[in-house]
C-alpha positions, 0 to 999 in steps of 0.5 A: 207679134201681138199688137201693143206696146209700152215704154219708159224714160228716166229722171230721178226727180220731177223736172226743174229740180236739180240734185242740189235742190233735192231734200237732204237726208232726214228731211220730211220730203224724201227723194222717194216722195219726190219721185212718187210725186213726179209719177202722180203729176205725170198721170194727172197731167196726161190721162185726160188726153188719153182716149178709148177708141172703139171700132166696128167693122160690118160685113155681109154674107149670104145666108143660103148655102150652096147645093151639096156637090153630089146632088148639084145636078139633081132637079128634085133635090134642088127644088127641095133645097130651095124650099128651105133656103130660097133660090140661089141669089135671092136669099137674105143676107146677114150683117156681122159686127166685129168690134175692136178696142184700142187707145189713142192720145189727143195731140191737137185741140181741134179733136185730133187723136193719134193711134195705131193704124192696126187699131182702126184698120177696116173700121166702118165706124169709130167711137172716141170715149174721153176720160170723162166718159163722154163719147163722140163719133170719130172720122178717120183723117188719114192712115200710114200702114208703113209706120202703123200710125193713123189720125182720127178726129172728133168734134169736141164740145169743150176745151180738151187736154192735149198731150205734148209730143217730145223729142224721142232722139234724146231718149236714153236706155235705162230712163223711166217712162210711163205708159197709159192706155186701155188694156182689156177695156180698163180705161186710163191704166197707168204702168211704169217701166224703163227704156230697154233699147232704142232704134230697134229695127228688123222687128217685122211690124212695119216697113219703117222701124226705129222702135223704142223697146220697153219692159213695161207691162202691156196688154191688148187694148194698149195699142195707140196709147202714149209712152210718156217721160217724167216731164209729161211729154209723149216720147212714143206710141205703143204699138206691139209686144213680143207675145212669146216673151215677157217685158218686150214691148215696142213704141213708135218714137215721137219724132217719127210720129211728128213727121207722119201726123203733120202730113196726115192732118195736112193732106190725109196721106204721107209722101216719102222720098225715094232714091231708086235703089234696093239695098242690103246689109253690108256683111263683114266679108263684103266690107273687107273685100271693098277695103272698108274697116267696118260694116256701117253702110248699105250695099246697093243690090239694085238700081231701078231704071229712070230713078234718081239713083240711075240718073246719078250713076249709082250701080250695083255693089256700090256701098252708100256710107253717108247721106248728106254728111251723116254716116249711114249705120245700116240699110234700114237707117238709109231707108229712113233717111231717104224716106224723110228727105224732102221730095225735089231736094238735092242730096249728096251721097258718099259711096265706096265703089271698088275700094274708091271713095266718091261723092255723087249728087241726086235729086230726091223723087217721090216714093211709088205707092207700091214700093218702100223706098230703099227697102232691102229684099227680105 
């Protein structure tokens, strides 16, 4: 996978116009004019909120190479070697600067910028360049590698244009959308496409995946930039493309972004819920053997000791089919539902055990740092 992504969402006219209010045929203002105007207005509204993020990573390396192996024990050669390179452990060192480039979007007037974790990963310094070309030193507020999200803050000198995070659950396949970013350092580049799919998982980019897929044209430097609908709302954060294909990009949905960024801003890290089970897909054969009519649900592969699931009596091969009354589509869906649940909250799970249906209650615990809650073995 290659870092970056982009997407799109749809409306035939600028928001607020109904089909009945569209200009009649032959009118001086055509439907095409109105659509073009919508794209232009979105670009003018959102571009000032899109920033260019520059990163610098410093590393130090000893200049003096080791004495070649065949002569390592020869004192004459070692003295000769030391004359040129200095004695071991005393040679000077070099600094290497590795620069990176990505995009971000301002989502809070206090100078908070949303971007991808992989854009700022390992950075020793972050520079935020606004659409006005002003540059500021940024600090990393918090990161969440499991969703590939991060928040950077800078101190603005004037009021900022702030982007609005929309409702990604309302995004439909085939809708228009606009992507804005800095591919190859070309600031404020705007591209347009459609939403190709929603709820994409098993892509292999992050632990928690629920991507919006798009066919928008994206390139290195777009990572962290916004995916915007024709209302000017951010519906996703561009994060990756399939390098071997064309027009296959992915964006993190805005509703997931909201949950993560709220916690990063408040406490610098993300706390997630945990059931205490490892789950796997429900195959057609297993579903039939358990008396189920379809493959929706998640099979319990393992119950961790001293976990909420263990306390609730869950066992291996139980099939979790609903979480708080909400049908579980697959194991990845259960993973997201449990992760989003509030720690300490009591929830009810509908399960199937040996063809018998039952409901169990358990209290959500905090997910251990080293494990993805409810993750399926891969």
